[in-house]
BALOBA-1460 file (C-alpha; in Angstrom, 3 decimals):
// residues 408
<rec num="1" residu="x" x="-105.373" y="168.655" z="241.664"/>
<rec num="2" residu="x" x="-106.484" y="165.729" z="239.540"/>
<rec num="3" residu="x" x="-109.710" y="163.855" z="238.873"/>
<rec num="4" residu="x" x="-111.608" y="161.971" z="241.518"/>
<rec num="5" residu="x" x="-110.485" y="158.463" z="242.462"/>
<rec num="6" residu="x" x="-112.690" y="155.609" z="241.141"/>
<rec num="7" residu="x" x="-115.240" y="153.865" z="243.268"/>
<rec num="8" residu="x" x="-114.266" y="150.500" z="244.790"/>
<rec num="9" residu="x" x="-114.047" y="148.581" z="248.048"/>
<rec num="10" residu="x" x="-111.786" y="149.876" z="250.831"/>
<rec num="11" residu="x" x="-108.242" y="148.621" z="250.628"/>
<rec num="12" residu="x" x="-106.894" y="146.879" z="253.768"/>
<rec num="13" residu="x" x="-104.411" y="148.838" z="255.870"/>
<rec num="14" residu="x" x="-101.776" y="146.117" z="255.415"/>
<rec num="15" residu="x" x="-102.188" y="146.244" z="251.617"/>
<rec num="16" residu="x" x="-102.364" y="142.446" z="251.316"/>
<rec num="17" residu="x" x="-103.774" y="141.147" z="248.046"/>
<rec num="18" residu="x" x="-106.247" y="138.316" z="247.507"/>
<rec num="19" residu="x" x="-104.767" y="134.918" z="246.593"/>
<rec num="20" residu="x" x="-106.030" y="135.342" z="242.996"/>
<rec num="21" residu="x" x="-103.412" y="138.025" z="242.377"/>
<rec num="22" residu="x" x="-100.629" y="135.451" z="242.534"/>
<rec num="23" residu="x" x="-102.122" y="133.147" z="239.884"/>
<rec num="24" residu="x" x="-99.913" y="133.102" z="236.796"/>
<rec num="25" residu="x" x="-97.766" y="135.941" z="238.065"/>
<rec num="26" residu="x" x="-94.511" y="134.179" z="237.186"/>
<rec num="27" residu="x" x="-95.539" y="134.361" z="233.519"/>
<rec num="28" residu="x" x="-96.238" y="138.132" z="233.603"/>
<rec num="29" residu="x" x="-93.746" y="140.972" z="233.338"/>
<rec num="30" residu="x" x="-93.543" y="143.343" z="236.287"/>
<rec num="31" residu="x" x="-93.015" y="147.085" z="236.067"/>
<rec num="32" residu="x" x="-92.832" y="149.955" z="238.599"/>
<rec num="33" residu="x" x="-94.388" y="153.367" z="238.107"/>
<rec num="34" residu="x" x="-93.274" y="156.212" z="240.381"/>
<rec num="35" residu="x" x="-95.580" y="159.233" z="240.425"/>
<rec num="36" residu="x" x="-93.990" y="162.600" z="241.249"/>
<rec num="37" residu="x" x="-96.963" y="164.902" z="241.725"/>
<rec num="38" residu="x" x="-95.299" y="168.301" z="241.566"/>
<rec num="39" residu="x" x="-95.580" y="171.054" z="238.938"/>
<rec num="40" residu="x" x="-94.381" y="174.640" z="238.862"/>
<rec num="41" residu="x" x="-97.517" y="175.719" z="236.984"/>
<rec num="42" residu="x" x="-100.824" y="173.904" z="236.464"/>
<rec num="43" residu="x" x="-101.465" y="173.492" z="232.708"/>
<rec num="44" residu="x" x="-104.997" y="174.488" z="231.807"/>
<rec num="45" residu="x" x="-105.739" y="171.121" z="230.106"/>
<rec num="46" residu="x" x="-104.278" y="168.842" z="232.786"/>
<rec num="47" residu="x" x="-106.467" y="166.557" z="234.902"/>
<rec num="48" residu="x" x="-103.597" y="164.562" z="236.441"/>
<rec num="49" residu="x" x="-103.089" y="164.277" z="240.202"/>
<rec num="50" residu="x" x="-100.557" y="167.089" z="240.474"/>
<rec num="51" residu="x" x="-99.867" y="169.958" z="242.908"/>
<rec num="52" residu="x" x="-98.206" y="173.324" z="242.741"/>
<rec num="53" residu="x" x="-96.282" y="174.647" z="245.766"/>
<rec num="54" residu="x" x="-99.286" y="176.489" z="247.145"/>
<rec num="55" residu="x" x="-101.464" y="173.363" z="247.026"/>
<rec num="56" residu="x" x="-99.247" y="171.040" z="249.127"/>
<rec num="57" residu="x" x="-100.858" y="171.989" z="252.490"/>
<rec num="58" residu="x" x="-98.654" y="170.136" z="254.993"/>
<rec num="59" residu="x" x="-96.515" y="168.123" z="252.526"/>
<rec num="60" residu="x" x="-92.974" y="169.017" z="251.657"/>
<rec num="61" residu="x" x="-91.489" y="168.384" z="248.256"/>
<rec num="62" residu="x" x="-88.067" y="167.896" z="249.880"/>
<rec num="63" residu="x" x="-89.390" y="164.887" z="251.837"/>
<rec num="64" residu="x" x="-91.099" y="163.163" z="248.922"/>
<rec num="65" residu="x" x="-88.288" y="160.859" z="247.824"/>
<rec num="66" residu="x" x="-88.061" y="159.313" z="251.295"/>
<rec num="67" residu="x" x="-91.855" y="158.691" z="251.353"/>
<rec num="68" residu="x" x="-91.786" y="157.078" z="247.925"/>
<rec num="69" residu="x" x="-88.883" y="154.885" z="248.953"/>
<rec num="70" residu="x" x="-90.855" y="153.849" z="251.989"/>
<rec num="71" residu="x" x="-93.680" y="152.629" z="249.715"/>
<rec num="72" residu="x" x="-91.203" y="150.768" z="247.453"/>
<rec num="73" residu="x" x="-89.903" y="148.907" z="250.450"/>
<rec num="74" residu="x" x="-93.404" y="148.203" z="251.624"/>
<rec num="75" residu="x" x="-94.453" y="146.942" z="248.192"/>
<rec num="76" residu="x" x="-91.936" y="144.129" z="248.188"/>
<rec num="77" residu="x" x="-93.102" y="142.980" z="251.614"/>
<rec num="78" residu="x" x="-96.775" y="143.117" z="250.584"/>
<rec num="79" residu="x" x="-96.221" y="141.124" z="247.416"/>
<rec num="80" residu="x" x="-94.224" y="138.489" z="249.240"/>
<rec num="81" residu="x" x="-96.758" y="138.179" z="252.026"/>
<rec num="82" residu="x" x="-99.539" y="137.922" z="249.428"/>
<rec num="83" residu="x" x="-97.805" y="134.950" z="247.775"/>
<rec num="84" residu="x" x="-96.859" y="136.807" z="244.589"/>
<rec num="85" residu="x" x="-93.527" y="135.387" z="243.344"/>
<rec num="86" residu="x" x="-90.560" y="137.675" z="243.308"/>
<rec num="87" residu="x" x="-89.856" y="139.203" z="239.896"/>
<rec num="88" residu="x" x="-87.218" y="141.729" z="238.775"/>
<rec num="89" residu="x" x="-88.655" y="144.837" z="237.253"/>
<rec num="90" residu="x" x="-88.561" y="144.927" z="233.488"/>
<rec num="91" residu="x" x="-89.369" y="148.665" z="233.354"/>
<rec num="92" residu="x" x="-89.397" y="151.625" z="235.666"/>
<rec num="93" residu="x" x="-91.224" y="154.810" z="234.762"/>
<rec num="94" residu="x" x="-91.131" y="158.134" z="236.579"/>
<rec num="95" residu="x" x="-94.194" y="160.216" z="235.621"/>
<rec num="96" residu="x" x="-96.027" y="163.225" z="236.933"/>
<rec num="97" residu="x" x="-96.393" y="166.014" z="237.312"/>
<rec num="98" residu="x" x="-92.795" y="166.887" z="236.557"/>
<rec num="99" residu="x" x="-90.452" y="164.284" z="238.061"/>
<rec num="100" residu="x" x="-87.389" y="166.408" z="237.228"/>
<rec num="101" residu="x" x="-88.587" y="169.164" z="239.619"/>
<rec num="102" residu="x" x="-86.980" y="166.864" z="242.176"/>
<rec num="103" residu="x" x="-83.200" y="166.847" z="242.348"/>
<rec num="104" residu="x" x="-81.654" y="164.249" z="240.089"/>
<rec num="105" residu="x" x="-80.131" y="162.648" z="243.141"/>
<rec num="106" residu="x" x="-83.607" y="162.086" z="244.644"/>
<rec num="107" residu="x" x="-84.760" y="160.337" z="241.424"/>
<rec num="108" residu="x" x="-81.633" y="158.173" z="241.447"/>
<rec num="109" residu="x" x="-82.236" y="157.255" z="245.133"/>
<rec num="110" residu="x" x="-85.808" y="156.220" z="244.270"/>
<rec num="111" residu="x" x="-84.561" y="154.079" z="241.402"/>
<rec num="112" residu="x" x="-81.944" y="152.512" z="243.660"/>
<rec num="113" residu="x" x="-84.684" y="151.504" z="246.101"/>
<rec num="114" residu="x" x="-86.510" y="149.667" z="243.257"/>
<rec num="115" residu="x" x="-83.239" y="147.963" z="242.298"/>
<rec num="116" residu="x" x="-82.548" y="146.978" z="245.882"/>
<rec num="117" residu="x" x="-85.979" y="145.613" z="246.617"/>
<rec num="118" residu="x" x="-86.863" y="143.916" z="243.283"/>
<rec num="119" residu="x" x="-83.795" y="143.909" z="241.073"/>
<rec num="120" residu="x" x="-83.844" y="145.029" z="237.426"/>
<rec num="121" residu="x" x="-83.754" y="142.641" z="234.472"/>
<rec num="122" residu="x" x="-80.813" y="142.889" z="232.203"/>
<rec num="123" residu="x" x="-81.405" y="145.795" z="229.810"/>
<rec num="124" residu="x" x="-84.319" y="147.164" z="231.836"/>
<rec num="125" residu="x" x="-85.976" y="150.289" z="230.491"/>
<rec num="126" residu="x" x="-85.873" y="153.178" z="232.979"/>
<rec num="127" residu="x" x="-87.672" y="156.333" z="231.900"/>
<rec num="128" residu="x" x="-88.333" y="159.746" z="233.319"/>
<rec num="129" residu="x" x="-90.707" y="162.347" z="231.992"/>
<rec num="130" residu="x" x="-89.295" y="165.884" z="231.928"/>
<rec num="131" residu="x" x="-90.371" y="169.389" z="230.948"/>
<rec num="132" residu="x" x="-87.841" y="170.987" z="228.616"/>
<rec num="133" residu="x" x="-87.275" y="173.818" z="231.115"/>
<rec num="134" residu="x" x="-86.845" y="171.513" z="234.137"/>
<rec num="135" residu="x" x="-83.456" y="169.886" z="233.295"/>
<rec num="136" residu="x" x="-79.908" y="170.867" z="232.363"/>
<rec num="137" residu="x" x="-76.979" y="168.838" z="231.048"/>
<rec num="138" residu="x" x="-75.716" y="168.026" z="234.585"/>
<rec num="139" residu="x" x="-79.158" y="166.662" z="235.616"/>
<rec num="140" residu="x" x="-79.352" y="164.430" z="232.579"/>
<rec num="141" residu="x" x="-75.802" y="163.066" z="233.077"/>
<rec num="142" residu="x" x="-76.598" y="162.349" z="236.763"/>
<rec num="143" residu="x" x="-79.749" y="160.452" z="235.748"/>
<rec num="144" residu="x" x="-77.883" y="158.413" z="233.121"/>
<rec num="145" residu="x" x="-75.058" y="157.632" z="235.587"/>
<rec num="146" residu="x" x="-77.635" y="156.553" z="238.128"/>
<rec num="147" residu="x" x="-79.271" y="154.012" z="235.829"/>
<rec num="148" residu="x" x="-81.870" y="155.854" z="233.738"/>
<rec num="149" residu="x" x="-81.935" y="154.860" z="230.064"/>
<rec num="150" residu="x" x="-84.611" y="157.065" z="228.603"/>
<rec num="151" residu="x" x="-86.123" y="160.526" z="228.870"/>
<rec num="152" residu="x" x="-89.517" y="161.638" z="227.563"/>
<rec num="153" residu="x" x="-89.763" y="165.376" z="227.014"/>
<rec num="154" residu="x" x="-93.153" y="167.093" z="227.135"/>
<rec num="155" residu="x" x="-92.699" y="169.243" z="224.019"/>
<rec num="156" residu="x" x="-96.411" y="169.406" z="223.136"/>
<rec num="157" residu="x" x="-95.905" y="172.022" z="220.339"/>
<rec num="158" residu="x" x="-93.294" y="174.091" z="218.553"/>
<rec num="159" residu="x" x="-95.670" y="177.018" z="218.121"/>
<rec num="160" residu="x" x="-95.655" y="179.735" z="220.838"/>
<rec num="161" residu="x" x="-99.418" y="180.608" z="220.659"/>
<rec num="162" residu="x" x="-100.301" y="176.895" z="221.013"/>
<rec num="163" residu="x" x="-97.991" y="176.511" z="223.997"/>
<rec num="164" residu="x" x="-99.538" y="179.599" z="225.505"/>
<rec num="165" residu="x" x="-103.084" y="178.193" z="225.052"/>
<rec num="166" residu="x" x="-101.883" y="175.017" z="226.875"/>
<rec num="167" residu="x" x="-100.161" y="177.062" z="229.631"/>
<rec num="168" residu="x" x="-96.835" y="175.484" z="228.803"/>
<rec num="169" residu="x" x="-93.948" y="177.597" z="230.038"/>
<rec num="170" residu="x" x="-90.952" y="176.415" z="228.024"/>
<rec num="171" residu="x" x="-89.378" y="178.184" z="225.003"/>
<rec num="172" residu="x" x="-89.697" y="175.924" z="221.927"/>
<rec num="173" residu="x" x="-86.110" y="176.882" z="220.991"/>
<rec num="174" residu="x" x="-84.996" y="174.876" z="224.050"/>
<rec num="175" residu="x" x="-86.048" y="171.528" z="222.515"/>
<rec num="176" residu="x" x="-82.837" y="171.071" z="220.444"/>
<rec num="177" residu="x" x="-80.759" y="171.883" z="223.504"/>
<rec num="178" residu="x" x="-82.391" y="169.311" z="225.804"/>
<rec num="179" residu="x" x="-82.397" y="166.628" z="223.115"/>
<rec num="180" residu="x" x="-78.675" y="167.276" z="222.524"/>
<rec num="181" residu="x" x="-77.933" y="167.159" z="226.240"/>
<rec num="182" residu="x" x="-79.817" y="163.867" z="226.626"/>
<rec num="183" residu="x" x="-78.010" y="162.355" z="223.626"/>
<rec num="184" residu="x" x="-74.672" y="163.458" z="225.110"/>
<rec num="185" residu="x" x="-75.599" y="161.717" z="228.343"/>
<rec num="186" residu="x" x="-76.355" y="158.490" z="226.490"/>
<rec num="187" residu="x" x="-80.158" y="158.565" z="227.047"/>
<rec num="188" residu="x" x="-82.779" y="157.466" z="224.519"/>
<rec num="189" residu="x" x="-85.172" y="160.329" z="223.698"/>
<rec num="190" residu="x" x="-88.938" y="160.506" z="223.245"/>
<rec num="191" residu="x" x="-90.790" y="163.714" z="222.344"/>
<rec num="192" residu="x" x="-94.486" y="164.100" z="223.277"/>
<rec num="193" residu="x" x="-96.923" y="166.182" z="221.278"/>
<rec num="194" residu="x" x="-100.550" y="167.271" z="221.762"/>
<rec num="195" residu="x" x="-102.790" y="168.196" z="218.806"/>
<rec num="196" residu="x" x="-106.205" y="169.804" z="218.595"/>
<rec num="197" residu="x" x="-105.474" y="172.733" z="220.910"/>
<rec num="198" residu="x" x="-108.028" y="175.604" z="220.465"/>
<rec num="199" residu="x" x="-106.622" y="178.007" z="217.870"/>
<rec num="200" residu="x" x="-104.145" y="175.465" z="216.453"/>
<rec num="201" residu="x" x="-104.283" y="175.228" z="212.649"/>
<rec num="202" residu="x" x="-103.198" y="172.340" z="210.423"/>
<rec num="203" residu="x" x="-100.259" y="174.524" z="209.417"/>
<rec num="204" residu="x" x="-99.309" y="175.008" z="213.127"/>
<rec num="205" residu="x" x="-99.450" y="171.287" z="213.592"/>
<rec num="206" residu="x" x="-97.215" y="170.614" z="210.574"/>
<rec num="207" residu="x" x="-94.705" y="173.054" z="211.998"/>
<rec num="208" residu="x" x="-94.597" y="171.083" z="215.264"/>
<rec num="209" residu="x" x="-94.197" y="167.738" z="213.529"/>
<rec num="210" residu="x" x="-91.461" y="169.126" z="211.328"/>
<rec num="211" residu="x" x="-89.684" y="170.353" z="214.436"/>
<rec num="212" residu="x" x="-89.920" y="166.882" z="215.982"/>
<rec num="213" residu="x" x="-88.638" y="165.127" z="212.870"/>
<rec num="214" residu="x" x="-85.688" y="167.556" z="212.718"/>
<rec num="215" residu="x" x="-84.562" y="166.336" z="216.131"/>
<rec num="216" residu="x" x="-84.648" y="162.650" z="215.164"/>
<rec num="217" residu="x" x="-85.895" y="161.363" z="218.523"/>
<rec num="218" residu="x" x="-86.068" y="157.587" z="218.958"/>
<rec num="219" residu="x" x="-89.756" y="157.710" z="219.883"/>
<rec num="220" residu="x" x="-92.694" y="160.096" z="219.331"/>
<rec num="221" residu="x" x="-96.070" y="160.272" z="221.105"/>
<rec num="222" residu="x" x="-98.888" y="162.393" z="219.699"/>
<rec num="223" residu="x" x="-102.152" y="162.613" z="221.652"/>
<rec num="224" residu="x" x="-105.379" y="164.381" z="220.751"/>
<rec num="225" residu="x" x="-106.311" y="167.004" z="223.330"/>
<rec num="226" residu="x" x="-109.097" y="165.844" z="225.639"/>
<rec num="227" residu="x" x="-111.093" y="168.470" z="227.406"/>
<rec num="228" residu="x" x="-111.455" y="167.162" z="230.962"/>
<rec num="229" residu="x" x="-114.244" y="168.453" z="233.122"/>
<rec num="230" residu="x" x="-113.066" y="170.624" z="236.008"/>
<rec num="231" residu="x" x="-109.991" y="171.946" z="234.216"/>
<rec num="232" residu="x" x="-109.248" y="175.577" z="233.367"/>
<rec num="233" residu="x" x="-109.494" y="174.675" z="229.666"/>
<rec num="234" residu="x" x="-113.048" y="173.260" z="230.098"/>
<rec num="235" residu="x" x="-114.071" y="176.458" z="231.880"/>
<rec num="236" residu="x" x="-112.619" y="178.637" z="229.118"/>
<rec num="237" residu="x" x="-114.504" y="176.645" z="226.465"/>
<rec num="238" residu="x" x="-117.724" y="176.754" z="228.482"/>
<rec num="239" residu="x" x="-117.439" y="180.569" z="228.767"/>
<rec num="240" residu="x" x="-116.795" y="180.859" z="225.014"/>
<rec num="241" residu="x" x="-113.225" y="182.164" z="225.465"/>
<rec num="242" residu="x" x="-111.825" y="179.230" z="223.487"/>
<rec num="243" residu="x" x="-113.296" y="176.992" z="220.780"/>
<rec num="244" residu="x" x="-114.124" y="173.324" z="221.379"/>
<rec num="245" residu="x" x="-111.548" y="171.074" z="219.608"/>
<rec num="246" residu="x" x="-112.825" y="170.066" z="216.141"/>
<rec num="247" residu="x" x="-113.055" y="166.287" z="215.582"/>
<rec num="248" residu="x" x="-112.603" y="166.526" z="211.815"/>
<rec num="249" residu="x" x="-109.512" y="168.761" z="212.222"/>
<rec num="250" residu="x" x="-108.069" y="166.368" z="214.789"/>
<rec num="251" residu="x" x="-108.546" y="163.509" z="212.305"/>
<rec num="252" residu="x" x="-106.666" y="165.510" z="209.673"/>
<rec num="253" residu="x" x="-103.923" y="166.204" z="212.211"/>
<rec num="254" residu="x" x="-103.601" y="162.483" z="213.022"/>
<rec num="255" residu="x" x="-103.286" y="161.564" z="209.359"/>
<rec num="256" residu="x" x="-100.684" y="164.299" z="208.907"/>
<rec num="257" residu="x" x="-98.502" y="163.162" z="211.759"/>
<rec num="258" residu="x" x="-98.765" y="159.520" z="210.649"/>
<rec num="259" residu="x" x="-97.774" y="160.485" z="207.103"/>
<rec num="260" residu="x" x="-94.855" y="162.675" z="208.156"/>
<rec num="261" residu="x" x="-93.511" y="160.228" z="210.712"/>
<rec num="262" residu="x" x="-93.908" y="157.355" z="208.325"/>
<rec num="263" residu="x" x="-91.966" y="159.257" z="205.625"/>
<rec num="264" residu="x" x="-89.239" y="159.958" z="208.219"/>
<rec num="265" residu="x" x="-88.801" y="156.290" z="209.098"/>
<rec num="266" residu="x" x="-91.079" y="155.932" z="212.109"/>
<rec num="267" residu="x" x="-93.623" y="153.141" z="212.425"/>
<rec num="268" residu="x" x="-96.708" y="153.230" z="214.604"/>
<rec num="269" residu="x" x="-96.923" y="150.506" z="217.304"/>
<rec num="270" residu="x" x="-99.820" y="151.924" z="219.295"/>
<rec num="271" residu="x" x="-102.562" y="154.304" z="218.164"/>
<rec num="272" residu="x" x="-100.697" y="157.411" z="219.587"/>
<rec num="273" residu="x" x="-97.118" y="156.148" z="219.513"/>
<rec num="274" residu="x" x="-94.362" y="155.749" z="216.916"/>
<rec num="275" residu="x" x="-90.753" y="154.510" z="217.115"/>
<rec num="276" residu="x" x="-87.822" y="154.261" z="214.721"/>
<rec num="277" residu="x" x="-87.344" y="150.585" z="215.509"/>
<rec num="278" residu="x" x="-89.055" y="148.003" z="217.807"/>
<rec num="279" residu="x" x="-86.126" y="148.497" z="220.223"/>
<rec num="280" residu="x" x="-87.328" y="152.029" z="220.988"/>
<rec num="281" residu="x" x="-90.949" y="151.266" z="221.696"/>
<rec num="282" residu="x" x="-91.981" y="152.157" z="225.214"/>
<rec num="283" residu="x" x="-91.806" y="148.783" z="226.912"/>
<rec num="284" residu="x" x="-93.373" y="150.226" z="230.067"/>
<rec num="285" residu="x" x="-96.489" y="151.391" z="228.280"/>
<rec num="286" residu="x" x="-96.712" y="148.173" z="226.313"/>
<rec num="287" residu="x" x="-96.890" y="146.453" z="229.667"/>
<rec num="288" residu="x" x="-100.069" y="148.412" z="230.397"/>
<rec num="289" residu="x" x="-101.610" y="147.555" z="227.040"/>
<rec num="290" residu="x" x="-100.685" y="143.847" z="227.384"/>
<rec num="291" residu="x" x="-102.151" y="143.550" z="230.868"/>
<rec num="292" residu="x" x="-98.929" y="142.931" z="232.731"/>
<rec num="293" residu="x" x="-98.409" y="143.679" z="236.409"/>
<rec num="294" residu="x" x="-97.173" y="146.961" z="237.834"/>
<rec num="295" residu="x" x="-96.892" y="148.656" z="241.180"/>
<rec num="296" residu="x" x="-97.689" y="152.373" z="241.194"/>
<rec num="297" residu="x" x="-95.830" y="154.359" z="243.852"/>
<rec num="298" residu="x" x="-96.988" y="157.756" z="245.012"/>
<rec num="299" residu="x" x="-100.117" y="159.875" z="245.688"/>
<rec num="300" residu="x" x="-103.071" y="158.800" z="243.565"/>
<rec num="301" residu="x" x="-100.955" y="156.174" z="241.771"/>
<rec num="302" residu="x" x="-102.767" y="153.069" z="240.443"/>
<rec num="303" residu="x" x="-101.438" y="149.545" z="240.556"/>
<rec num="304" residu="x" x="-102.461" y="146.253" z="238.941"/>
<rec num="305" residu="x" x="-101.428" y="142.761" z="239.832"/>
<rec num="306" residu="x" x="-103.279" y="139.671" z="238.497"/>
<rec num="307" residu="x" x="-106.641" y="141.315" z="237.984"/>
<rec num="308" residu="x" x="-106.506" y="143.266" z="241.244"/>
<rec num="309" residu="x" x="-106.404" y="147.031" z="240.790"/>
<rec num="310" residu="x" x="-105.873" y="149.557" z="243.616"/>
<rec num="311" residu="x" x="-105.117" y="153.235" z="244.051"/>
<rec num="312" residu="x" x="-103.444" y="155.357" z="246.642"/>
<rec num="313" residu="x" x="-104.460" y="158.366" z="248.707"/>
<rec num="314" residu="x" x="-104.498" y="161.384" z="246.414"/>
<rec num="315" residu="x" x="-103.010" y="164.221" z="248.399"/>
<rec num="316" residu="x" x="-99.255" y="164.126" z="249.157"/>
<rec num="317" residu="x" x="-99.905" y="164.942" z="252.817"/>
<rec num="318" residu="x" x="-102.366" y="162.084" z="253.288"/>
<rec num="319" residu="x" x="-100.093" y="159.747" z="251.378"/>
<rec num="320" residu="x" x="-97.056" y="160.703" z="253.533"/>
<rec num="321" residu="x" x="-99.053" y="160.259" z="256.724"/>
<rec num="322" residu="x" x="-100.046" y="156.688" z="255.831"/>
<rec num="323" residu="x" x="-96.574" y="155.625" z="254.680"/>
<rec num="324" residu="x" x="-94.882" y="157.176" z="257.748"/>
<rec num="325" residu="x" x="-97.301" y="155.311" z="260.028"/>
<rec num="326" residu="x" x="-96.442" y="152.024" z="258.350"/>
<rec num="327" residu="x" x="-99.810" y="151.618" z="256.658"/>
<rec num="328" residu="x" x="-100.443" y="150.918" z="253.000"/>
<rec num="329" residu="x" x="-101.175" y="154.168" z="251.136"/>
<rec num="330" residu="x" x="-103.911" y="152.355" z="249.121"/>
<rec num="331" residu="x" x="-107.388" y="153.641" z="249.856"/>
<rec num="332" residu="x" x="-109.486" y="151.590" z="247.456"/>
<rec num="333" residu="x" x="-109.316" y="148.642" z="245.191"/>
<rec num="334" residu="x" x="-111.337" y="146.337" z="242.924"/>
<rec num="335" residu="x" x="-110.970" y="142.687" z="241.959"/>
<rec num="336" residu="x" x="-111.859" y="142.550" z="238.287"/>
<rec num="337" residu="x" x="-114.332" y="139.865" z="237.274"/>
<rec num="338" residu="x" x="-113.783" y="137.838" z="234.108"/>
<rec num="339" residu="x" x="-116.118" y="139.897" z="231.877"/>
<rec num="340" residu="x" x="-114.384" y="143.105" z="232.931"/>
<rec num="341" residu="x" x="-110.949" y="141.595" z="232.352"/>
<rec num="342" residu="x" x="-112.048" y="140.416" z="228.889"/>
<rec num="343" residu="x" x="-113.405" y="143.882" z="228.025"/>
<rec num="344" residu="x" x="-110.147" y="145.483" z="229.048"/>
<rec num="345" residu="x" x="-108.068" y="142.879" z="227.188"/>
<rec num="346" residu="x" x="-109.899" y="143.594" z="223.931"/>
<rec num="347" residu="x" x="-109.837" y="147.337" z="224.514"/>
<rec num="348" residu="x" x="-106.095" y="147.471" z="225.154"/>
<rec num="349" residu="x" x="-104.728" y="144.873" z="222.753"/>
<rec num="350" residu="x" x="-106.742" y="146.262" z="219.867"/>
<rec num="351" residu="x" x="-104.801" y="149.555" z="220.172"/>
<rec num="352" residu="x" x="-101.404" y="148.048" z="219.542"/>
<rec num="353" residu="x" x="-99.858" y="147.040" z="216.185"/>
<rec num="354" residu="x" x="-99.507" y="143.388" z="217.146"/>
<rec num="355" residu="x" x="-103.270" y="143.331" z="217.695"/>
<rec num="356" residu="x" x="-105.285" y="140.525" z="219.162"/>
<rec num="357" residu="x" x="-105.813" y="136.873" z="218.244"/>
<rec num="358" residu="x" x="-109.107" y="136.519" z="216.329"/>
<rec num="359" residu="x" x="-109.737" y="133.016" z="217.794"/>
<rec num="360" residu="x" x="-109.475" y="134.449" z="221.314"/>
<rec num="361" residu="x" x="-112.526" y="136.673" z="220.704"/>
<rec num="362" residu="x" x="-115.966" y="135.463" z="221.752"/>
<rec num="363" residu="x" x="-118.207" y="134.153" z="219.012"/>
<rec num="364" residu="x" x="-119.910" y="137.511" z="218.385"/>
<rec num="365" residu="x" x="-116.556" y="139.266" z="218.169"/>
<rec num="366" residu="x" x="-115.290" y="136.756" z="215.658"/>
<rec num="367" residu="x" x="-118.458" y="137.255" z="213.622"/>
<rec num="368" residu="x" x="-117.906" y="141.029" z="213.631"/>
<rec num="369" residu="x" x="-114.489" y="140.752" z="211.977"/>
<rec num="370" residu="x" x="-115.903" y="140.402" z="208.438"/>
<rec num="371" residu="x" x="-117.797" y="143.662" z="208.744"/>
<rec num="372" residu="x" x="-114.754" y="145.415" z="210.144"/>
<rec num="373" residu="x" x="-112.728" y="144.261" z="207.120"/>
<rec num="374" residu="x" x="-115.495" y="145.447" z="204.760"/>
<rec num="375" residu="x" x="-115.403" y="148.865" z="206.436"/>
<rec num="376" residu="x" x="-111.642" y="149.084" z="206.144"/>
<rec num="377" residu="x" x="-111.232" y="149.258" z="209.895"/>
<rec num="378" residu="x" x="-108.973" y="146.198" z="210.273"/>
<rec num="379" residu="x" x="-106.246" y="144.785" z="208.031"/>
<rec num="380" residu="x" x="-107.817" y="142.101" z="205.805"/>
<rec num="381" residu="x" x="-104.743" y="139.946" z="205.305"/>
<rec num="382" residu="x" x="-103.834" y="139.953" z="208.960"/>
<rec num="383" residu="x" x="-107.352" y="139.185" z="210.041"/>
<rec num="384" residu="x" x="-107.580" y="136.226" z="207.661"/>
<rec num="385" residu="x" x="-104.339" y="135.022" z="209.153"/>
<rec num="386" residu="x" x="-105.827" y="135.132" z="212.645"/>
<rec num="387" residu="x" x="-104.654" y="138.571" z="213.931"/>
<rec num="388" residu="x" x="-106.904" y="141.591" z="214.233"/>
<rec num="389" residu="x" x="-104.864" y="144.712" z="213.490"/>
<rec num="390" residu="x" x="-106.195" y="148.214" z="212.900"/>
<rec num="391" residu="x" x="-105.869" y="150.055" z="209.642"/>
<rec num="392" residu="x" x="-105.246" y="153.816" z="209.862"/>
<rec num="393" residu="x" x="-108.959" y="154.386" z="209.488"/>
<rec num="394" residu="x" x="-109.403" y="151.859" z="212.267"/>
<rec num="395" residu="x" x="-106.965" y="153.734" z="214.472"/>
<rec num="396" residu="x" x="-109.054" y="156.880" z="213.989"/>
<rec num="397" residu="x" x="-112.129" y="154.923" z="214.973"/>
<rec num="398" residu="x" x="-110.556" y="152.538" z="217.528"/>
<rec num="399" residu="x" x="-113.286" y="152.949" z="220.153"/>
<rec num="400" residu="x" x="-115.972" y="152.066" z="217.628"/>
<rec num="401" residu="x" x="-113.994" y="148.969" z="216.586"/>
<rec num="402" residu="x" x="-113.853" y="147.840" z="220.196"/>
<rec num="403" residu="x" x="-117.571" y="148.430" z="220.656"/>
<rec num="404" residu="x" x="-118.351" y="146.256" z="217.653"/>
<rec num="405" residu="x" x="-116.080" y="143.456" z="218.901"/>
<rec num="406" residu="x" x="-117.681" y="143.474" z="222.292"/>
<rec num="407" residu="x" x="-121.299" y="144.190" z="221.434"/>
<rec num="408" residu="x" x="-121.661" y="141.732" z="218.555"/>
């Protein structure tokens, strides 16, 4: 049912934000994230705030869209009352869980509420995640007709025994079908992969990447498996039923996917993400990495506006109770101080291809750049020109790069 919420101060029942949240807001992009916390089956590796039908305890999946719409309407009032200038949403992202477990019409209604309350910029990116076995051609056409522009399929692997280890339920042969249906509906397509699953060989991984390239999606994400405490996978590893992911093998897998996608015409723009052209980069996720503002709707969803971060009640029943009563669903928040904001700025901007301005680093960070160049962790020419951008070796060791920039 997801990891614990972070520590922080209690959020006010009216949800109002401190005056600092409005400072400079007109110069920041604004996105909306809508969390749909339902899954048919809990994947053994997943630590997200998601619920199967027998875990809902008093919440009804059929009522969820109305509760989420209630928060969308509340969010506009809260931002206005907090002095945050009105901005149309540049991006809208439906994540989960499995958003497409809801009827397509519910997702379209939720998007319509965002459009009604905030407006959408011209050419706004509107994405939903989907499991390959959770949509058909009619669903995808309805989403496209309702304003969605993009679908991100959780493929994870093309190899049956790897999917089984991850508790994924779809047939890999379904991937070409759903990609074709999405294309026919006029949607951009992203495919998501996970590497480093216990029992997955380099040959297995090559097979999965080949299967992705064969579909020619606009965008590909490839994430190393992280073993989260409290998950079924962590328990299986602890009991010796599965092997701990191997760091060296995961590095080989990263280099392989980067080579194969590069040869197929994809370019990396964030450590774990590739696109055929800049047009197909995930603008919503870039907003996170660039420190823009977003409102997160739904149980356990996190929001960020102007250095203020808050999070909602986790369980759908508790979330619904607060929204129905007219209270903010936020249960905790933190106002980030300047050192924390600077740490996050370096951490996030370093991960993306455009990198970070070297002159914007503190003196110790600027001094560390020469050593990072010598260790082939950042691009020498770019750094000498004033931009710090990771090499492939640097992408493999991105956390170490950030530590050196911040600790110097």
